[in-house]
N, C-alpha and C positions, 0 to 999 in steps of 0.2 A: 684779200680783197682791204682796200684802205675804204673804211665806209665813209672817212672825213671826208673826203674830197667828194665823193659822191655825194653827199648830204649837202655841204656847199653849193656842189653845182647844182643841185636841184633846187635847193631854196633860191639862189640866183635865176633860176630859168624860171621860176614861181614869180619873180617878181620883175624880171624883163616883160614876161608874157602878160600881167596886170598892166605893167606902164604903156605896153604899146598896142595893148587892146585884142592880144594873140591867145588863141584858145591852145592849150598846154596841156598835152597827155603825161602828167608828170609821172605817174606810176608806170608807164611802158619805158619814157626815157629812164626812169632809175634803174629799171631791169636792162635797158643797153648800155649802161654805166657799170651796174654792177657786173655782169657779164666779160665788160671789154677789160674792166679791172682784174676780174678771176682769173681768165684766160688767155689776155692777149696782151697782157703788161701796161696795160693803159694806169698811169698811174697820176694825171691830170687832165682836164677838159683838151689842152692843147696837144695832148698826145693821139689824138685821133687823126686817123689817115683813111683816105678812100679803100685802103686794103684795109682797113678795121669793119668797115661796113660789110666788104667780101665775106669777111671769117663770120662775122656775127649773125647775119640773115641768112647766108646760104651754107654754112655749117653748124653754128654752136645753135641756134634757135631751131632747127631741124631735131636737133639730136636732144635736145635739153628740153623744151618748152612745148607742153602738149596745148595744140591750139586747130581751130579748124583751116584748112587753106585759105579761107575768104577771110579770115583776120588778118594775111600778111600786109593789105593795105592800109591797116592801121597803122601797122608797127614800122611800114616804110615812112607813110605821113609823119610818126613820132621822130624820127630819125628825119627826116628832111627839118622839123622843127628844130631841132637839135643843131643841126648843120645852121640855121639861119641865126640860132644863140651864138653859137661859136665865133660866126662871123660877125655880128656887131659886136659882140664883147673883145673882138681883135683875141680871139685866143686861135686863131687859124688864120691864114691870109685870104684875100680876095679870089687867090688863082687855087689854093688849094679849097676852098670851100666850092667854086666852081667844080673842080672834079669832083669833091663830094657828092653832088648834087645830079653831076652826067653819073656817076656809079651808082647812084640808088635809082635812076630811070633805067639803066640796064638791071639790077637787081629784081625790081617791084614784079616784073612777070614771071622771073624763074622763082621769088621766093614760095609763091601758094605751089608750086611742082614740087618744092624741097619739102615742104610741110607734110605733102601728101604722100611722099616717096618712103614706106616702112623700112627700105634700103638705109637710110640718113639715120635711122631710130638708134640709139646706143640703148644697150642692154636695160637700163635703169628705166628709158621712157618706155620701151615698149611693153614692160613688167607693170610699172607706174600707172600706165595708162590705164589699167582696168581698177585702179584705186579710185582716181580721180587727178583732177590738175593740179589741186593743191599739195597732194603728196609728192609731186617730182621734185619739185623743189626744196620743201619743206618737211622731212620726216618729222620735223619737232611738232609738237602738239600743241596748237595753238586755236586761241576761240576761232569759231567757224567765221565763215565769209556771209552767213547769211544776215537779214538785216535785224540789229537788235530790236528785243520789245522793252520801249519805252513805257510801259502802260502804268498801272498803278505803283507809286512808290511801295517797298514794302516797309513791313515794322521797323522800328529802329531800337527795337529793345535788344540787347547784346544776347541771349540766347536763341532768338530766331533767325538774325542776320548776321553771321561771321561776316567781319569785314576780309576782302582778299589780300593777301599781301602785297604791298606796291613799291617800285623801286622809286627812289628819291634821288634827285639831283644832288650834286656836289654842292656844299656850303659856297664855295666860290662860283660856281654857274648861279646857285640861286640870288648871290649878291649880285652879278653881273645884269641878270635878270631885273632883277628889282631896281634896278637904276634907269630901269625904261621905261617904267608904269607910268603913263601920262597923268592916272588919277593921282598918285602920290604927289606931283607937282601942285596939285588942284588942292587940297586937303586945308591950306591957309583961305581958300574963298568958300563962297556959297554956291551950292547946297553944302557940298561936303564938310565945311567948318563946322556947322550944327551938327551933323549929321553923325560925326565922329567924334563929337566933344569927349564922350566918355572914355576913348580910349588913351590910355597913359602915357604912351609913349616907349621911349626906353631905345635898345638895341633895334636897329632896323626890320632883321628879319621878325623878333617877337613882335614889333608893333605891326607887320605884316598881318602876323597870325589875329591878333587881336581885330585888326579891320575887318577879316575875311568872317569871323566869328560874328562880329556886331552887325553886318552884314546878312546873314543866314538867319540870325535869332532875334533881330528886332525889324521893326519897322522902318522898311527906307523910303516908304511914298511913292516910288516909281524912279528914284533917284538913280537909280544902277541901271534898270532895263529899260527904264521911258515908259513903264506900265505898274501900279501900282499890284494890280492882280499877279504880274510874273513876279514880281519882286517880293512878293509874300510866299512864294512856292521856291525859292532859291534852292534852300535846302532841298530838296526834293531832287530837282533839276542835277545838281554837282554831287548829291550822295550818288543818284544813277550813274553819271558818265564815272566816278571814282570807282565804282564797282565795275562797269564794264572793262577800263584800263586801256580799252581801244577807243581810239576815235571813231565816232558812230556818224553817219550819213546826214548831213545838213537838213534833209527833206524829212528825216525822222524826227531831228532833233526839233524841227520846224512844226511837226504835228505836235511834237509833245509840248511847246509853247503855246500853240495856240490851244492846246485842250486845258491846261494851265489858266490860260485867260479866260476862260468860264464864261464865252463869248463877249469878252468886251473885242475892242480893235485892236491888233495886234501886228504889230509890222516884225516878222522876224528876222530881216537882215538889219532893221534898225536895234532890234535888241542883241543881237549876235555882235556886232558892230560895238556897241555898249559896254558888252561882256568884253571884248577883246581889249578897249581901250583900258577898262578897268583891270588889266592883267589878268584874268579866272579864265576864261576862255581862249582856244587858238583855233581859227579857222584855216583849213587848206585845203585848196582846191573845193570839192566837195563833202567835205569832211569837217566836224568839229569835234572839240575834246578838249579836257581842261589842261591849262598849263601846268609847267612843272612846280611855278610857285602857288596855284591854286591846290593841287594834289599834297605838296608839305603842308600848306596850311589847315588844311581840311583834316589831315592827319593830327596835325596838334593839337586840333577841335574836339576830334573824337577822342582822343586819350584823355582833355580835361571834363568831358562827358564819362569817363570810367570805359571806355568801349577796346575792346583789343583791337589794335589797327597795327597788325604786323609789317616788319620791312623786308621787302623780298632782300635775298643774300646777293651779293655782287659776286656773279658767277664766272668773270673773267678772272676773277682771284682762287678759284677751285682748282682741284685737280682734275682729270679727264671724267673720272667715275663721276664726282660730285658734278661737276659740268654737265653729263648727259643727264643726271638725275634730276636736276634742277628744270633742263628742258623738256623731262618728259611730265614734269608737276603742270606744265602748261604756260608757257610765256608768251606774250606779244608778241606779232611778228617783228615789229622794231626792235625791241628789247631784245629778244632774240638774237637776231642780226648784230646788232651792238656788242651783247655778250659774247658771240664768237669772233666776232673780228678782234677785240681786245685780249682776247685769250689766245687768239693767234700770234697777235703783236707780241705777246709776252714771252715765245718762244720760237725757236728756229721751226722750219717746216717739217724737216726730219724728225725733230725733237715732238712736236706737235703730232703727227703720224703716228710714230712709235705709241706715244701715251694714248691716243685714241682706239689703236687700232688691239692694245694690250686690255684697256677696256672693254671692247667688244667681243675679245674672244671668250667663249662659253656663256655670253648675254642673251638676255631676250633677243626676241627678233627687231621688237621695234627699238630698242637700245643699240642695237647692233645697226640699225637703221641710221640712227642719227649719226653714230660715228662715221660710217661709209658716205654720211652725203658730205658731213664737214670734210673728210679727209679728200672728199671728190675735187675740193676748192683749191688744192695743194699743186704745186708745181713740181719741175724735176727733182729738186732737193729731197723731197719726201720717198723717191722710189728705192732708195734701200730698205727704208721700213715696211714700203708695200711690198716689196719682191720677199722680205722675209716671211712675208704671211701665205707664200705659196706653200709653205708645209704645214700651216694651221686647216685643216679639214672643212668651217665654216667661214673661213676668209678667203681659201684660196677662191674663188668664184669671183667675190669682188674684186680681188687685188688683180684677177687675170684681167677683167674689164677697166680697172684703174690703168692698169697698163697698156692695152691694148688701144685705148680711145686716145692717147697719147703718143701711138706711132712707136712706142718701146718696145723691145722683145718681148713676147710671153706667150704661153702655151696655149692649147686651143682649148676651149672648155670640152669635156668629155660629155656624153649625153648624160650620165648619172649626174655631173655637178650642174648642168643646163635644169634639169628636174629639180635640183635640189636650193638652187638659186631663185627659182620660179616659185616654189614653194616659200622660201626665206621671203621673199619681197611680198608677196600676196599675205604672207602673214602679216604684216605689217597693215593691212587694210583692214582689219577685224575689227577694232576699235571703232573705225569710221561707218565700217559695215553696220554696227549694232547701232550706231547712234541716227544714222540715215540709209535703214535698206534700199528705200526706192534710188536714190542716187547711187549709190555701189551698183544696184542691178542694171542703173539707164548706162552707167560706164563701162559695164565688165560687159555688156552687151555689142557695145561698139568696138572694145579692142581687148575681150579675153582673150586667155592662150587658148589656142588651137586644142581641137578635140585629142588628138593624137598625141600632145602633152597630156593632159588629164588624166586620160587612160591610163596613163603608165605612173602619175604621180604617187600614187599610191605603195611604192617599193621604196619611198624617200626615207631614210631615218633622219627626219626631221621630228620634232616635239610639238610641232603645230599641223603635222601634214591631215589630222582626221579631220581638226576645225576648218582649214581652209578647203578641205573636201568638201563638206558639209556645207559649208557658206556657199561655194560654189554651186552645188546642187540645189540651193534655196533660190541662188541667184540670177541663174541663166535662163534667158528667155528660150533658149533653143530646147526644145523638150527632149531632143535627142543627144544634146550635151549634156544637158544637167541630168539626166538619168545616168548618163556615164560616169559624172562626178558623184552622184549616189552610191553607184556599183562601186567605185574605187574607192570611197571614204568607207564602205563595208570591208573591202578588204584591207585596208589599213586598219581598222579595228579590230580584226581577225588577228592580221600581221602580229599587233601589239599583244594580243592576248597569249598567243604562244610563245 
């Protein structure tokens, strides 16, 4: 996948939507573009064709995406918005756009049926559906999608609140971003001339760090947000967003700003607009977060305070083992996607597959899941490396699925292999199930393994089989099937003792 063109296209789409007052579902369009890039050799917006949407919405989505059939209308609507954008930007001709709209009208009633038809599910979707929607495309451990708690700011002493490792933009990217900050063009005018009189200047980035340090530590009188009360709380707000690392819902940030205002009249949109104008906050759609410039400057400030402010390693430069380990440590989705894309770009698909699968062999289920998920993005060039894994007992079922999903010659899964890979994929659910048992129980009740499969799982020679069966026994709402899982867990424990 070329994440560069996808990012540019989504950014351009958002700008197009704002200019034309068009509601844009950027997340859904990004998913369309990602899948088109991954599986359909779409390398630029102009590569979309009517046939692209046939494959995307009637084949790839049903196989890959866990979504209720009623969500088809939203996905088709996002595709229609994408077509309008492509036409307005002259990425496709009027004739092609008209053909796309006609094709989408034909697809709309069929997509819901395709999403509901279990015959369309790939093996990964069938099994991961019992884990939860996030696990299908993200075996990578990332912060949860729950609304973050922006409550009371934590104590800022180093012993109580270790700062997370953050990824910093390159010096060139920071310098380019700095040139576009409107605040900096106003520093020789009031009120900013007086406000930052104590800033000594010097190299541009260092001067920027001094400006950010000054505004979080000194009284700025409302010159930053338009509210004196909010300006006094900027350190807490920025510190919270720095620790989150991912963009938070604007509604949640708004609630936090209003609470910080302590009864004062606060215009949340105005405050966010002013923080964006200052180069500190980036608002995208209905989310907000710190800009790369703000992250860099805050880290510099933390270092001057004597805090340990670690910098995250660039996983794109790591070997396959380190890449997987880094992703297991917990990486925000966008950073993970960027790391993976740049890691893949640095080597051929065959080499990438060979390295990832070698790292997966003998690894724990979660690490193996990450490797297999990344390999699933690769095309035919990876076939020899994947086919070599047919001799590896742990990787063979995954290799069979990879080959079969691409219409390549592949052996059929034996019953024993199906049982093993069922346990292997359910083992990926263990951390998530511990974190949110109710959500896991809800998901597995809707699409868990059938009873006859669970009854036979105890025979599987898999290190996590007992934990998986015990988890099913605790989580399944069907009492009969849950009892079968507990009985199978007992058998698996007894087998291990022997």
